[in-house]
C-alpha positions as CSV (number, residue, x, y, z in Angstrom):
1,M,19.5,-1.7,-50.5
2,S,19.6,-0.3,-46.9
3,S,22.5,0.1,-44.7
4,F,23.3,0.3,-40.9
5,Q,24.5,3.5,-40.1
6,Q,25.9,3.7,-36.5
7,G,23.9,6.3,-34.2
8,S,25.9,9.2,-32.7
9,T,25.4,10.9,-29.4
10,T,26.5,13.8,-28.1
11,A,28.4,14.5,-25.0
12,T,26.8,17.8,-24.3
13,E,23.8,18.2,-22.0
14,Y,20.4,19.2,-22.9
15,V,19.6,22.9,-22.1
16,D,15.7,23.8,-22.2
17,A,15.7,26.6,-24.6
18,T,12.7,28.4,-22.6
19,P,13.0,27.5,-19.2
20,L,10.3,29.0,-16.7
21,P,11.1,32.0,-14.7
22,D,12.5,32.4,-11.4
23,N,9.5,32.9,-9.8
24,V,7.9,29.7,-10.8
25,P,8.7,27.0,-8.3
26,K,10.8,24.2,-9.3
27,V,9.6,20.4,-9.3
28,D,10.9,17.0,-10.6
29,E,8.5,15.1,-12.8
30,L,6.6,12.5,-11.1
31,G,8.6,9.8,-13.4
32,V,6.3,7.1,-13.7
33,T,4.0,6.1,-16.6
34,S,0.6,5.9,-17.6
35,A,-0.4,2.7,-15.9
36,P,1.2,3.8,-12.2
37,L,-0.8,7.0,-12.6
38,K,-3.9,5.1,-13.3
39,S,-3.5,3.1,-10.4
40,A,-3.0,5.8,-8.2
41,A,-5.0,8.3,-9.8
42,F,-8.1,8.0,-7.1
43,F,-5.8,8.2,-4.2
44,I,-4.2,11.5,-6.0
45,G,-7.7,13.0,-6.3
46,A,-8.1,12.5,-2.6
47,H,-4.9,13.2,-1.3
48,C,-4.3,16.5,-3.5
49,K,-7.7,17.8,-3.4
50,D,-7.0,21.1,-2.1
51,F,-4.3,21.7,-4.4
52,N,-6.2,20.2,-7.4
53,D,-9.5,22.5,-6.3
54,D,-6.7,25.6,-6.3
55,F,-5.3,24.6,-10.1
56,M,-9.3,24.2,-11.4
57,L,-10.3,27.6,-9.7
58,C,-7.0,29.4,-11.0
59,K,-7.4,28.0,-14.5
60,S,-11.4,29.1,-14.6
61,E,-9.8,32.7,-13.7
62,N,-8.0,33.0,-16.7
63,R,-7.1,31.0,-19.8
64,D,-3.7,32.0,-20.2
65,P,-1.4,28.7,-19.2
66,A,1.2,30.7,-17.4
67,H,-1.3,32.1,-15.1
68,C,-1.3,28.9,-13.2
69,L,2.0,27.6,-13.2
70,K,2.4,27.9,-9.3
71,E,-0.4,25.9,-9.0
72,G,0.1,23.2,-11.6
73,R,3.5,23.2,-9.4
74,R,1.7,22.2,-6.5
75,V,-0.5,19.2,-7.7
76,T,3.1,18.0,-9.2
77,R,4.9,18.0,-6.1
78,C,1.5,16.4,-4.0
79,A,1.4,13.7,-6.4
80,R,5.0,13.1,-6.2
81,D,4.7,13.0,-2.5
82,L,2.2,10.7,-2.5
83,I,3.5,8.3,-5.5
84,N,6.7,8.3,-3.0
85,K,4.3,7.4,-0.1
86,M,3.0,4.4,-2.1
87,R,6.3,3.1,-3.2
88,D,7.4,3.3,0.3
89,S,4.3,1.8,2.3
90,C,2.5,-0.3,-0.3
91,L,5.2,-1.1,-2.9
92,K,4.3,-4.8,-3.7
93,E,0.5,-4.4,-4.1
94,F,1.5,-1.2,-6.2
95,D,3.4,-2.9,-8.2
96,A,1.1,-5.5,-8.6
97,H,-2.2,-3.6,-9.5
98,W,-0.1,-1.2,-11.9
99,T,1.4,-4.0,-13.9
100,C,-1.9,-6.0,-14.0
101,L,-3.2,-2.7,-15.7
102,E,-0.3,-2.6,-17.9
103,K,-1.3,-6.1,-19.0
104,N,-4.6,-5.6,-19.7
105,N,-5.0,-2.2,-21.8
106,Q,-5.6,-0.2,-18.6
107,E,-8.5,-1.7,-17.8
108,Y,-9.9,-1.3,-13.9
109,Y,-12.4,-4.5,-14.1
110,L,-9.6,-6.6,-15.3
111,C,-7.4,-5.8,-12.3
112,R,-10.1,-5.7,-9.4
113,K,-8.1,-8.7,-7.2
114,P,-4.9,-6.5,-7.2
115,E,-6.8,-3.5,-6.7
116,R,-8.2,-4.5,-3.7
117,T,-5.4,-5.4,-1.9
118,L,-4.0,-2.3,-2.8
119,N,-7.0,-0.4,-1.3
120,Q,-6.5,-2.4,1.6
121,C,-2.9,-1.6,2.3
122,M,-3.5,2.0,1.4
123,F,-6.2,2.5,3.9
124,E,-3.9,0.5,6.9
125,K,-0.7,2.3,6.1
126,L,-1.7,5.8,4.8
127,G,-5.4,6.1,5.7
128,L,-6.3,6.6,2.3
129,T,-9.7,5.4,0.6
130,K,-10.7,4.9,-2.9
131,T,-13.9,6.4,-3.7
132,I,-15.1,7.5,-7.3
133,P,-17.0,10.7,-7.6
134,G,-20.9,10.2,-8.5
135,T,-21.5,6.9,-6.9
136,P,-25.0,6.8,-5.5
137,P,-25.4,7.3,-2.2
138,G,-26.0,4.0,-0.8
139,Q,-24.9,2.3,-3.2
140,K,-21.8,-0.4,-3.2
141,P,-18.9,1.1,-5.5
142,I,-18.0,-1.0,-8.5
143,H,-14.7,-1.7,-7.4
144,E,-16.2,-3.7,-4.4
145,V,-18.5,-5.5,-5.8
146,D,-18.2,-9.1,-5.6
147,S,-19.7,-10.1,-8.4
148,P,-20.1,-7.9,-10.9
149,I,-22.1,-8.7,-14.2
150,F,-19.0,-8.1,-16.3
151,K,-16.4,-10.5,-15.1
152,A,-13.4,-11.3,-16.7
153,I,-11.4,-14.4,-15.3
154,Q,-8.9,-13.4,-12.8
155,K,-5.8,-15.2,-11.3
């Protein structure tokens, strides 16, 4: 036999027992889940390329996680900036695309229609284009193919 016990909450705030040192720049987290991050991933890659490259170079220099905290914070700050710009400029398209990803097991191919409208909005309002690294030169990127071989019915 089980019995219900009312939960309790404390009135004290959580305090991190291991805060970062003062020389590491403070930055707010992105505040998004995996679907919005996946929706914005290629744009973050393009918009934050220099910061990402610096971070990866730093990681290759030293395996100590504390060594690259500043570079990692710059990447987070850049990604947060882009997410905010996407919300300000293309909120309806961004929401439609990441909601589609959320409902379809994070599969891009099931969300090409909202992806195309998001890509168009991002280009028109922010000047960013979705480019997939490793796409062969002269070949149409998969997200721009009108009649792919593997195609689910999209509404």
